[in-house]
N, C-alpha and C positions, 0 to 999 in steps of 0.2 A: 229284346230285353226292355230296358227302360230308356229308350233313345231320347236324348235331350231332356232329361228329367231334372227336377230340382229336389227330388227326394230320393233317398236310397234306404233300403231296409238294412238296419244294423241290429244284430242280435247281441245281447249282453247276457252271459251265463255266469252263474255263481256255482262253482264246482266244489262240492264238499267231499273231501277224500277221507275215507275211513280205512285205517290201517289195522290189520289184525296182528296180534302179538306173534312172534315167530316161535311159538311153542309147538311142541310136537303133538301129534296124534289126536286124542279124543276130546280135548277140552273144547267147550263151546265158546266161540269168539264173542267178545263183548261188543255190542252195537251201541255206538254213541249217538244219542238223539238230541236235537235242540230242545231247550226248555222254553215253553210258551206260558205267558201269564196274561191275564186280562189287560193289565196295564201295557205290556209290550205290544199287544195286538191293537188295542184302541189307539195307541200313540201313532200308529201308521194310518189310521182311518182317514184323516184329512189330507194325506199326502198325495193321494191319487184319485182318479175317477173310479167309482165302483157301482155295482148293481144295487139298487136301493131295496129290492124285494127278495134277495136271495143271499145265502151265506154257504160256506163250506163247514162241514162238521166231521171230525174224526174221533171215533171212540177208542178208548184204551184197549190194548190187547186183553182178551179174556172176557170182554163185555158181550153178553149173549145178544142174539138178534132180538129176542123178546124184550130185553131191557132197553135196547136202543129204540125199539118201536114205541115203548111207553114214554121215553123221554121226548120223542118227537110229538107224540099225541098230547103230552102235557102242555106243549107250547103251540099246539094246533098247526104245526108245520108239516110239510109234505116232502118226502124224498122224490126228487125229479131226475136224479142221475147218480150213479155209483161207479167209481173208478177203482178197479182192482190194481191197475198199474201204479196208482199213487198210494197203495196201501189201504184200500177200503175207505177212501175219502168220499163222503156223501155231499151232494149239492142239494140244498133244501130250499123250498119255497116258503116264505114266511107269510103268516096270516095278515090280513089287512089291519093296519094299526100298530103292528109290532115293528119297530125300527131295527135296523141292522145293529146299532150300538146296543140296544136293550137285549136283542136276541143273543148277541155274543156274551153279554154279562150273565144272562140266565143259563145258557148252555154250559158255560165254563164254571158255573157254581156247582154243577153236578160232578161228583168225583169220578164218574165213568167216562167223562169227555176229556180227550187229550187236548184238543183245541177246537175253537170255532173262529172262523176268520172271514173277512169280506171277500167277495168275488170282484177283484180288481179288473179293470178293463185296460189292456195294453194297446199300443198302436205302433205302427212303423216309426222308427226314429229317423227323422229327416236329416239330410246333410245340413248341419248347422252352418249358417252364414258365419264367416269369420269377420267380425266387426272390429275395426281398429278404433282406438279411443281418441284419435286426433281431433282437435277442437273443431275444425271446419270441415270434417268429413261429410257432414250432412249436406254441405253445399256442392259436393263432388258428384253431381248427377251422372257424370259419365261412367263412374264406377258402380254407383247404386242409385238408380232413379226411382224414387217412391212417388213420383207424380206431383210433387209440391213445389219443387224449385223451378223458377221461371215458367210455371204452368206447364211443366213437361208431362210426358206420358209414362205412366208406371211401367217399368220393365224395359224402357228404351235405353239400355245401357250395355256395358260389356260383360256383365255378370262377374265382376271382380270378386265380390264377397264369397262366392262359391268357388271360384278358381283358387282363392287363397287356402282352401282346405287341401288342395293338392300341393301347393308350394307358395311361399311368400318371397322367394328369391334366394340368392346366394351371393356372398361377398366375392366369390371367385369369378363371377360373371362380370366382365368389364364391358361397359357400354360407353363409347366415345360420343360426346356431344360436340360436333364441329359447328360452331356457331359464333356468337358474340362474346364467348367466354362464359364462365360460371362463377358465381359468388361462392367460392369454396369454403368460406367461413360462415355461411348462412346456418343458423342453428338447426334448421330442419333438413339440411343437406350434409352437414359437416362429417358425420360418421359414415356417410355413404359415398364420400369422395375418394377416388382412386389415389393411392399414395405409391409413388415409385420408391420403394424401400431403400435401394442402394443410394439414391440421391438424397432422400430425406435424412438418412443416417450417415451420409458420407461427408467428405471434406468440402467446404465452400470453395467454389471456383474450379472444381475438378469434375470431369465427366466420369463419375464413379462407375457407371454401368456400361460405359463405352458405346452408347447409342448415338453419339454425335451431338447431344444436347446437354449442356452443363447445368447442373442443379435443377433439372426438370422434376421437381418433387411432386407437383400436382398437375402436370401437363405442360403445354407450351403455347405461347402466343406467336402465331405466324403472320400477323398483320404487318404489312409493309407500307400501308397508306391509311392514315387516319381520316382523310377527307378527300373526296373526289369532286371535280366538276364534270361536265359532259365529256371532256377530252383528256384531262390529265390529273395527276395527283397533286393536291394542294399542300398536304402535310405528309411528306414521306417520313417513314420511321423504320426501325429494324425490329426483328422479332426478339423475344426474350422469354424468360422462364416464368412470367407472371400472366396466366390466362384469366385474370379477373375480368368480370363482366362490367363494362361501363355503359351498357345500353339497356339491359334487362331481358332481352329476348332469350338468350341462352340459359339463364337461370330459371326462367319460367318453363322452358323445355325440359331442363334437368329435373325439376320438381315433379313434372308429370310422370317421368320415367321412374324416378327413385327418391322422392322425398321420404325421409325416414318414417316408416309406418309404426303405428301403435305406440307412439312416444308422448301422447297427450299434448302434442304441439302442432299447430298449423294444419297441414294437410298430409295425406299419404300418397306416395307414388304407386304406380301399378306394381312396382317391386318395393317391398318393405326393406329389403336388404339387397344391395348391389354395390358395384364400384363404378361411379360416374367419372369418366376421364374428360376433364375440361380441355378442349382444343379450340383456341381462339383463332378464327379465320375471317371474321367479319368485324369491321371497325365500330367506332362509337355511334355511327349512323346506320349500322346494320348492313354495310356493303363490304364486298371483298372481291378480289380478282381470282381468276382460275388457278394461277400457280400457287397462291397462298392456300386456297382450298385444297388443291392437289397435294401440297406438302403436308397439310393437316391430315388428309386421308392416309397418306403413307405412314405418317408418324403413328396414327392410331393402329394401323395394321401391324406395324413392326413392334409395337409395345403391348400387344396381347388383347386388343379389343375383339370381342366376339360379334358385336353389333356396332354399326356406326349409324347415328341418327343425323340426318341432313335436312333440317327444317329451313331449307334455302333453295333457291333456284332462279332461273332466268331463261330467256329465249336465245337461241343460237348455240350450236354445238361447238365444242372445243376439243381438239386432240389432247391437249394437256390434261383437261379434266377427265376425258374419257380414258386416258391411259391410267389415271389414278383409280378409277372405278374398276378397270380391268385388273389392276394390281390387287385390289381388295378381293375381286372375284377369284383370282388364281390362288389366293391364300385362304379361301374359305370363310371370308368375313361377310356377314349379312349387311346389306346397305338399305336402310329405310329412308325414303325421301318424300318430302311434301310434294303433292301434285301441282300446287299453285292455286292462286286466289283470284283469277280473272274470268271465271265462268267460261274457260276456254276448253275446246276439244283437243286434248293432247295427241289424239290420233292424227289430227290434221296439222296442228301447229305445236310441235313438241316443246316441252319444258325440260330443261336439263339441270341437274343430273337425273331427275326422276324417269325420263323417257329413254335413257340409254338401254340398248337391247341386251342387257346382261342378266343372267339367271339369278344373281344374288340380290337384285334390286326388288324392293317392295315399294310401289308407288301408292300414296295414300290420299284419298279424297276426304272431305269433311261431311259429317252428319250433325243433326241438331238433337235437342232433347225430346223431340217427337219422332225420331228416326226418319226424318226427311233429309234428303240431300240438300245441303245448304246452297243457297242461290249463288254465292260467290265462288264455290269450289270448281276447280278444273275437273275434267272427267275424261274418259276414253275407254271404250270397251276393250280395246286391244292393249292400251298402254298404262292404264291405271288398274291396280290390283284389288284394293279393298277400300271400304269406308271406315272411318273412326270418328268419335266425337271431336268437334272442333269449334264450338261456340260456347260462350259463358263458362269457360274453363278457368277455374281458380287454381293457382299454383304459386310457387315461390318467386319472388323478385328480389333483386339485390338489397341488402340491408341499408345501403346508403340512400335508397329511395324513400325510406320511412319519413313520413310527414313532408315529402317533397311533391308538390302538386297533387296532394291527396293520396299518394301511394302509401302502402304499408309494407310489411314483410311479405304480404301476399297480394295478388291482384288477379283480375279476370282479363284474359286475352281471348282472341278468336283467330281462326285461320287453319289452313292445312298444316301450318307449323305446329299447331297444338294437336292435330289429329295424328301426325306421324309418330310423336313420342308415345302415344298410347300403344301403337303397334310395336315400337322398340321395347317398351316395357313388357309387353306380352312375349316377345321373342326372348327376352331375358328370363322370364318365368319358365318358358318352355325349355330353354337351355339348362335351367336349374334342375328340372325334373328329368328331362330326356337328355341327360348329359352325354350320351353316346351318339346323338344325332348330329348330322352335318347341317350346313346352312340350308341346303335344298330341302331336307326333311323338315326343318323348323318352318321354312316358308310354306311348305305344303300343309303343315298342321294349322297354320294361321289362315291360309286362303281356302282350305277345304271346309273347315268347320265354322263358317260364318253364319250369321242370321240373315237369310236372304230377305231383302226388302224390296217392295215395289218401287220405291224411290231410287234404288240403285240398279235394279234389273235392267240390263241393256246399257248402263252407264259406266259400270266397272266390270272387270272380267269375272270376278268371283260372284257378282250380283248381290253382295251383302256387306254388312257391317261386322267387324270382328266380334267374336264372343269368346272371352278368355276362358270361361268354364268349359265350353264345348271343345275348345282346342286342348286345354289342359287335361280334361277327363277322357278324351278319345281313347287313350290306351292306359288309363289309370290302373296301375297294378293293385290287386287285392291287398289291403292293409290289415285284414283281420284273419289271416290264414291260421287255421287250427289243425293240429296233427294229433291223432289218437290211435293207440294200438288196439286193433281188433283181431284177437287171435294171432295168427301168423302174418297178418297184414297191417299196414298203416293206412288209416283213413284220413284223408285231407278234406277240409271244408273251408269255404270262404264266401264272401259276398262279392258278386260280380258288379263292380262299380263303373266299369268302362262302358262306352256306348258305340264304339266303332271297331272293336277287335274282330278279326277274321279267324284267328287261331289262338288257342290257349296252350302254352308250353309248360309242361310239368317237369321240374328238374330236381335232382337229388345228389347229395355228396355226403361223404363221411368226414370226420374230423381231419383237417389238414389236406383234404382232397380237392378235386376240381368238380364243378357241377357237370353232370351228364343228363341228357334228355331221357326221361322215362316215356313220355307220350306227347304227341302233338294233337290236340283236340280241336273242336270247332269253337264257335262263338257262344256266349251266354252260358258258359259252364260254371258250376259252383262246387263241384266235388270230384274227387278222384280217389281210387283205392290202389295203393301200391302193393302189388303182389310179387314184385321182382326180388327174390332172394333175400328177404329180410332175415337177418341173423340176430341171435340173442346177444345181449350185452354190448350193443353197438350204438353210438350216437349218430343219428342221421339228421341232415339238414335238408330242408325243402324250400323251394321258391316257385312262384308262378309268374311267368312272363307272358306278355301279349304281343301279337303281331298283326299287322295289316299291310295294305299295299304301300304304305309310307315307310314302315320300318318295324323293328322289334325293340321292345323296352329293355333297359339295361339289367334289370333284376336288382331292385333296391335292397341293400343290406338290412334296412329297417323292417322290411317286409318278409324276410326269411324266418322260418321257424325250425326249431330243433326238437328232437324227441329221442330219448334213450330207451332202447328196447330192454325190457326185463325178460322174465319168462314168457314164452309164447302161450297164450291162453288156449285151453281146449276148445274145440269147435265141433259143430255137427251134433250137439247133444240131442238125444232122443229119449223119450220116456214111453215105455210099453207096459200096459196093464197085463199082469200075469194072473191075478185073482182078486178077490175082495179085500185082500190084505197085503198084496205084493205088487210093486212096480219095478221094472228093470230099466236101468239107465245104461246107455252106451254113448261113447264119445270118441272123437279123434284126438290122438295125442300129437300135438304139433311141436312140443318142446323136446329139446335134446339134453336138458340139464336139470330136470325136476327130480325131487326126492320122492314125490308122490302127488296125490290129488286130494283135495278137500271138497266134500259134497255138502251143499247147502239146500235147505228146503223151507218152504212155508206153505200154510194151508189156507191162506186168505184172511187169517185173523191177526197177523202181525208181520214183522220183518223176517228176512231170511236168517236162519240159524244153522250153525254148523252141526251136522249129524254124523259124519263119518269121515275118516281119513284112510285112503288106500295107498298102496305102494307105487313105486316107479313102474312105468310102462303098462300099468293097469288101465283098461279102457272100458270097464263095465262094473256095475254094482247093482245088487238087488236090495231095494228098500222093503223091509218086512214089518209086520205088526202094525199095519196101517188100518185106519177106520174104513169100514165099507161105505161105498157110495159117496166118497169124499174126493174133492179135487185138490191136487197138490201141484206145486210149482218147484222146479229144481234149477240149480246152477252148479257148475263145477269149476274149481280153480286149481291150477298147478301151483306147487310151492317148492321152495328149497331154503337154504339158510339165509338167503338175501330177502326173502319175503314171498308174497303170493302174486300170481299173475292177475290180470283182469279176469272178470268172470266170463264163462262161456255164454253162448246164447241161452235163453230161457226155454225150458221144456216143461210141458204140463201134461197131466193125465188124471183121470178120475177112476178110482177103484170100482170094481163091480159092486152092485147093490146086493147081490145074492151070492 
């Protein structure tokens, strides 16, 4: 299909439904046609791209071919194409010097012309980038690199603006930031901060939710030492319910993950909507011991975090810290860790927690605005998983920093500490959309669909830098599913927007029922016809799910479509010439509740008109008193007191000339 594409073909249809009165028998149905005026057509002229030397012309019903020819000759235009499918619309070439506008005016001045209109040129509608209005988004090269910020390379980014077409996040996805705390009052973070509702709404001094922590409304502070020297704690302290950031690091990390998006303020996170859980495990100098960190990890797991971001690390393994990682692993929590900033090979000299051998860990190296591996980043083909942007990263910092040594509410930081939260944010986006996936599947979606880079090939196991759009759209379910009744079948059509599906699963249910699989098809499919026992007068629901080696999509309720079956339309209509004035029609009766059938005809000079009504279970009709040597087109509809079915297929025949 369109592997790793930035454009997708989207079709937009305007469906005009014409209902016939439920009158009986022989009355001719009234056909409602749109009214066209010179003004209405010319008003559209400058709204699109059009052919400058051609127009469409349609003559009114009853206009003779000779009259039409004379009208064209008067303007010195030439018919280059005629379409009977569109009701004898002619495409004409204009003479040199006659503009499209003037031609339309002159043609429509003639009373025999129904309309004259431009030949507009359409193009595939691309997936629009979803651009937030945040004030400093232009500086967030990691999300959208246009090649101007810090002399970067255009496209050396994680493709966030395309990924946001799939999802911008979900407040139900809790991402714990175990760090120096988070400024939970920051105006660009406030509405995305996790709130522990029982404690926020409970009694002061009471452990309302029974989790062992009193009044932990916005997280917890686990720091037990505010200052260390080389051997001992200089300022011991106790934990409390205030995880406020008094260093700046954790707030910066939180903003990368989930600064509120599209709020005309500051920056945007990888997730526009999320719940950031502040867990303070590092002190005012950015240091913390293993048991504080381990307790913070356990708190995050026990209080519902789907992802833990650990932009911290050091050398030397610890059973205490490892047990906490194992606890997160056993509870299905993804653990994203910074690989470190010492240009170290973590395969040889491991950094922890990033290098623990647990499947829930994603270890992250740093890349720059040119998609180069940053010189300071740690690496390791076996122990480091992916790269992500990690220099010149603008994000939120605590509000108390404003005007303090040049700081504002935002600032630029660098390090694998900044790379890791890009991955955590992507994990949150993936959980928002693929909400049935476990941490192993989310990790695979991140590490499988990277942009492979020469600078990372051989340095990290995935060989690449994360690409949010590639990960998010790998199994992107069709969002434009259309269902249409075709005789006794239901025809499904959609645009295939995924790039990594192996199977396409078609499912159906009735009102109040459970989805069942109709068919499991291959990749790159965009249509299916349901022929399995379609009944009249039933509402059916359809959805399309996708599957590959990583997993199956959940079947998003927003993407399902319903259709109610009316009368089943006749099918297999055939027209057989009997003589110079007779044509016999035969069709298959697929309905079980029709009162009869209405036969429609046109001869190429106008729209279909109702010519005859026949009774129930009748499957043939002979049309008589026709003109010799003339081509006719037919359709048949079933009808009852509730209305008419869709038309049958079209059949055509030409009477004998003699």
